C-alpha positions, -999 to +999 in steps of 0.1 A: -409-123+108-427-104+138-415-106+172-439-121+198-458-096+217-445-089+253-469-100+280-485-072+297-486-073+334-510-065+358-496-031+365-501-021+328-537-035+328-544-014+360-529+018+347-550+013+315-583+007+334-574+037+355-572+060+325-605+047+312-621+054+345-609+089+345-621+094+309-654+081+319-658+110+344-675+110+379-704+087+370-681+058+365-662+066+396-695+064+416-703+032+400-671+015+408-672+031+444-642+021+465-627+000+436-623+031+414-605+047+443-581+018+448-574+017+409-565+055+409-542+050+440-525+022+425-520+037+390-506+071+405-468+069+401-450+076+434-428+106+435-391+097+434-362+116+451-343+140+428-312+118+432-330+086+421-346+103+392-312+115+380-295+083+385-273+099+413-257+080+442-279+068+472-284+087+505-254+073+520-230+081+495-245+115+492-239+121+529-204+110+528-198+134+499-215+163+517-195+158+549-162+153+529-170+186+510-176+205+543-143+192+559-124+200+528-137+235+529-129+239+567-093+226+562-088+248+531-099+280+552-077+271+582-049+259+559-049+292+540-040+310+572-008+290+576+006+294+539+027+322+551+055+313+575+059+338+601+073+340+637+050+371+643+019+368+663-014+367+647-024+404+656+007+418+638-004+439+608+018+421+584+004+386+595-032+401+591-028+415+556-012+380+545-041+363+558-065+386+542-052+376+508-054+337+518-090+338+531-102+359+504-089+337+477-103+305+495-138+323+501-140+332+466-133+298+453-156+281+479-188+282+457-169+260+434-170+233+460-208+235+460-208+231+422-186+199+424-209+186+452-239+191+430-224+173+402-210+143+423-244+139+439-267+147+411-289+169+431-304+198+411-313+226+436-340+243+414-326+276+419-295+297+413-264+291+432-261+325+447-298+324+457-293+290+474-262+304+493-284+334+507-274+362+481-311+375+476-331+407+478-363+391+491-365+394+530-333+414+530-342+441+556-358+415+582-329+393+577-304+421+586-325+438+614-343+410+635-315+385+640-292+413+650-318+427+674-321+391+690-285+389+693-283+422+712-312+413+734-292+381+744-262+405+750-282+428+772-262+422+803-227+427+787-243+459+769-253+471+804-219+463+818-201+482+789-222+512+795-217+512+833-179+510+828-178+536+799-166+570+812-189+590+787-224+593+786-249+581+758-247+616+738-208+616+739-208+579+727-232+586+699-211+614+687-180+591+687-198+565+667-212+588+642-178+609+638-163+602+603-129+604+620-136+574+642-145+554+611-115+565+593-094+552+622-114+518+621-108+513+584-070+517+588-069+494+617-061+458+607-074+441+637-106+460+633-111+452+597-103+415+604-128+411+634-156+433+620-154+429+583-133+403+568-135+373+593-174+377+595-178+379+556-156+349+547-165+327+576-200+330+570-196+324+533-175+292+539-192+278+570-228+286+564-236+297+528-216+269+513-219+241+539-256+245+547-269+237+512-246+205+511-255+192+546-293+199+544-302+171+519-282+145+541-293+156+577-323+177+571-325+214+573-328+214+612-299+192+621-277+209+594-284+243+611-267+230+644-241+209+624-225+239+606-213+255+639-193+223+648-172+227+615-169+264+624-160+256+661-134+229+652-117+252+626-112+280+653-092+256+676-060+267+656-064+299+679-056+279+709-024+267+697-013+302+687-023+318+719-003+292+739+025+296+715+028+332+722+016+327+758-011+354+753-036+335+777-041+305+800-056+272+787-088+279+808-095+313+795-087+302+759-115+274+759-140+299+773-133+323+746-128+301+714-154+301+688-189+319+683-224+307+672-229+309+634-254+335+622-257+364+597-228+385+591-239+415+612-246+391+642-212+377+637-195+410+637-215+421+667-203+390+685-168+397+676-171+432+689-186+422+721-166+391+728-174+365+753-195+378+782-174+387+812-195+369+836-168+367+863-163+405+861-200+409+864-201+389+898-175+413+911-190+445+898-199+472+923-235+473+907-237+434+907-273+429+913-287+451+886-261+437+861-268+401+868-306+411+864-297+423+830-280+390+822-309+369+833-335+394+815-314+394+783-314+353+782-351+352+791-363+376+764-339+358+739-356+325+746-390+342+746-384+360+712-363+332+696-394+315+679-412+345+668-383+364+655-370+335+636-402+325+618-393+317+582-424+336+570-407+368+579-378+362+554-397+353+524-393+319+505-364+296+515-343+283+487-332+255+508-368+241+510-368+240+473-334+220+475-349+197+501-383+190+481-361+182+450-341+159+471-370+140+483-374+157+517-406+177+512-419+175+547-389+195+565-405+209+598-390+243+587-404+242+553-441+231+561 
């Protein structure tokens, strides 16, 4: 007994006719005219997002998973700083050493959160995890030099102020910077290691390298770039309570100095070294006019050079664009 043949719908017939038209060649296309073009457009399958093709969750659930993963990372990073109970201030060497251990453990495990996110959402990045997180050789030197140069231009005013207040001249300053003894002292200074090495490395790994790939398919690449600093800034609010607890500063000055813009590790380290620009001190400086002119010139040049020095073409292919394309957002402005 044979089963009755299933009725074939209009879509099946249209696809079959379209395949015959393609096989017949350009002559059949010319004979059919516009009808042939319509047949081909109807029969061409639409490209589905990667999540739908893999049977993953919808966009709404994907966004919730992404935001929850980023919040979990931020809470884990900040929570690891308070695993060790101590009545000592945060700048005490013993406290710094213990926190080194905590944040290094959390940062080492943070890529596992990205792997878990990938399994929960069903999004396949199409590239290796390390490449997606920014560990790649392509475009390495432009990525190391150009953002640092742009950041130094923004800090032109504070750099001028630092040189004016420094008792040594440029030659003596270079000797101090290049002297092995000065570097040896820095490497044994716990505060210097925290501010210039450990904090930039671990914070950039957790708050940029891990969070950006998870947020980009949900919000798009542009909004994700501006969303990551929000997690980073909120995570730094614990410094407020610590400084108030040990009465190291007032509430106003604390809110002016808490948090930095996210960026590459070198820019992060440079910003940690420079600190928040001392605008009030510049207004009371004996050489106030040239100093304020330097502040204004730095901001103006930064805005002028921001677009050309951050052109994605300077840094090679963007793995995040591959991720967005596989997630169904192939028309991201930064990837086009």
